[in-house]
N, C-alpha and C positions, 0 to 999 in steps of 0.2 A: 626541462624535466617536467613530466606530467604528474601533477599532484592531485588530480581529480579523484575523489573517492567514489566508488560504487560498490554494490554488494558482491560483485565477483572478485574485485581486488581485496575486499575485506576478508573474504573466506579463503582466498589464496594465501594471504600473508599474515596477517595479524589475526425519377426515382423515388425518392423518399416520400413516405406518407406523412401527414401532419404529425408533429411531435406533441401536440397538446392532449394526447390520450389520457383519460382519467385512470388513476391507479386502481380504481375499482374494477377495471377490465382485465387486470393482470391475472395470469393463471395462479390459482391458489397455491400450487405446489412450490412456487418461487417465493412466497411471502411468509416469513417466519412469524409465529405467534408472538405477541407482545409479552415481554417478561421472560422469554425462554433463552436458553443458552444460544440457540441457533440465531436468535435476533441480534446477538452481539458478535457474530462471526463474520469475517470479511475475507475475500480473496484479493490478493495483490495480483493484478492481471497486466500482461504486456502483449503486444502484437505476437501472433503465432510465430514460433520458431526463432524468436530473437535471442534465445540462449544457445543457438547452434554453435556460435564461436567459442562458448565456454564449455559446453557439454559434448560437442562433436557428434550429436545425435539429432536427427530430424524430429521435431514435434509439430503436430498439426492442430493442436487444440487452441481455440480462441479463448479470450477471457470469459465470455458468456458460457461456453461449453465447459470450461474449467470450474466455474462456480456451480453449474448444474451437476457436474460429476461428483463434486464433494457434498452437494446439498447445502450450499451457502446462498443467502439471500442478498448479501451486500458486496459491492465491488469497488475497488480502487483500480482505475484504468490509467496506465502510465505509458507515455510515449517512449519509443526506442531511443537509445543513445546513438551517438555518432557512429561508433563501430558496429553496433548491432543492426543499424538500419539497412545494411546490405542484405540482411536476411528477412527483413520485414519491418514496417512502420505504419503508424496511423497517418494516412494521407489526407490533407485537407481537400475539400471541406469536410468537417467532422460530423455534421448533422446526421448523415446517413448511418454512422456507427451507433447513434443513440437508439435506432429502431430495435436492434437486437438486444438492447439493454432495458427495454421497457418492462419486461417481466420482473425485474429485480426491485427489491424494496428501496435500497439506497445506492446511489452511484456517486463516486468522487472522481473527477477528471483531472489529469495532471496539467499544470501550467509549466512546471519544470519536470523534465523526464529523466530517464536513466542516464547516469553519468553526468547529470547536471545540464543536459541539453535543453535549450529554450530559445525561442525567438519572439520578438514583440508581436508579430502577426499571429503566431499560434497561441500566445497568451491571451491576446484580445479575443480571438475566436473561441477559445476554451471558456473564457469568462462569460461571453454571451450565451454559449451553449448551456452552461450551468444555470444562468439566470432564467432561461426560458423553458428548460426541460423539467417536467414535474417531479420526476424521481431523482434528479441530480441534487445532492445535498451539500456539496463542497468541492474544493479544488485541492490538488496535491502538489507539493514541492518536493520531488524526489531528488536524492543525492545533492541536496541544496548547499550544504556546508562544505567549505574548503579550508585547507591549511597550507597556503602557498607562501613561498619565500618572500614575495612582495607584500605580504600582509593581508592579501585579499582573503576574507573569511567566508564569503558566500557568493553564489552565482549572481545575485542581484544586490544592490545596495540596500541599506536600511530604509532609505527614502522610497525606493522603488517598491520594496516589500510592503511598506506602510501604505502606499498609494493603492496597491491591490487590495489590502485589507479594508481600506475605506470604501472602495467600490463594492466589495462583498457586503459590507454592513449597510450600504445605502441602496442596495438592489431591490428592497421591498420584499425580499424572500430570505429565509434563514439559510445562510450558506456558511459553512465552516472552512477554515484553512487548515490543512494537514501538512506536516513536514516529516521527512525521514531523519531520524537521529540515531547515529551509530554510537554504541557504548564507547568505542575508541575515541570519540570526541569529548568525553568527559574531561574537564580541565581546560578546554578551550574557552576563550572569552566570547560567549554567544548569548548572554542574557538579554541584550538589547534586541536581538533577532527573535529569540524564543518567545518573548512576551507578545510578539505580533501574530503568533499562531494559536489557534484554538485547540488543536489536537496534535500531540507528539507521538509518532509511531517509533517504537524502540526496537533496535536490531542489534544482535550480538553475534560475534564470530564464534566458531566452534570452541576456541580456547576460552572465550569470555563467558560461555554458558556455565562454566564451573562456578563463576562468581555472580550469576545472574541476580540473585536476591540482594546481595550487597550493592551491586551497581544500580539496581532499581531504586534502592533507598537513597542513593546519592542523587539520582535524577529527581526523585520526589522532593528532596531537600532544596535542590537548585531551582525547581520549577513548581512551587506549591500550588499555583493557581491554574496550571495547564491541565487539561484532560489528557489522558494517556491511553495508548493501545500497545499491546505486546505483539511484536512481529516475530513470526516463527518460520524459519527456513525448513524445507523438506528435503533439500539436496545439499550435499557437500560439494561445492563447485570445484574446489581444489582437487579433490579425489575423483570427480566426475562420477559420483556414486550416491546412493541413498544416505541421508542422514541416519545414524543409528537409531533404531526404534526407542532405545532407552532415553535418548535425548529428546525425541518427540514427546515421549511420555512426561519427561521432566517439564518441558515447556508448557504443555497443555494442562498439566496438573497445577503448576504455579499460576498459569493464566486463569484457570477456573477459580482457584482460591482468591486471587486478586479481584476477579469480577465479583465474587460474593462479598468480598470486603469493601467493594466500591472504590478500590484503588486504581482500577483501570475500567474502561467502558467498552473494550473490544479486544478480540484476538484476530490477527491478520496472518493468513497463510500464504506463502509464496511458493509456487504460483502455477498458472496454467501451462507454462512452457516446459514443465517437468512432469505433468500428470499423466501423459500417455506414453511414458518410457519404461514403465514396469518397476518403478522404485518402491521398495518395501514401505518406506515411511509414508508415501502417498496413500497406499492402501490401508495402512494402520490408521492414518488420520481420517480417511473416509469412513472407516468402521467406527472410530471414536465419535465422529459427528452423528452417525446413524444411531448409535446407542444413547448419546447424551443430548443431542440437539434440541429435543422437545421438552427437556426437563426444565421446570421453573427455577429461576434464580431466587 
């Protein structure tokens, strides 16, 4: 029985130039002003077309293109999972991918990818890339938590996760660790893991959006010291259609309120692989960012 959680299952059921370029050379259009709403917005990016198996529609948009299309300055870039990789993946060596990401203000690179995919070689390469690339500010553990009959709770052990955290803190550069947390995981015994992450990105199924505020309070109570970001889907994967605009409005309005209250430090939109398919929620979000992005918090 495959008990790995990923965002599709969640919504269904419950060459290279030197990389030491100064950020001062980045195009101004990609760098959000300090203290603005845009400065707190992130795109959750995956290799182009990796949602084809879920949406059954071809997407050509890369993470960089997806962020530019929405007008977002910060990117989380996540490796494809085992089943998605037939449609596209990030192929090592990774250094060349960082060139297209130079214009962005902050980039977080996954050490654990979609569906919990990881390998020691890719983790080591991702860590080195984050350490030496100026605008890389952290690493991502996507689909990290599990709930398996054998008692396995996460892709890596607590000791392995702690070792990565130590390497980040000893790197000589401020690098944060990010983790995906599904609201359906509330109640699982994860406190020893969660204290090892700097930023928790929170994701809700369509059904759970009804109780988003109450669930968020539960996460706050369980992880009072962790910084948090609100994850926002733009697609109903189960229905292979746009998320209803009223739900996009609910997510963004709550996210903006929590940003102003300093209860979260960012809003993450998912993602580039649905942005060129004509979904209404994508266009609504793009317009919302255009109207609100440069407003001071």
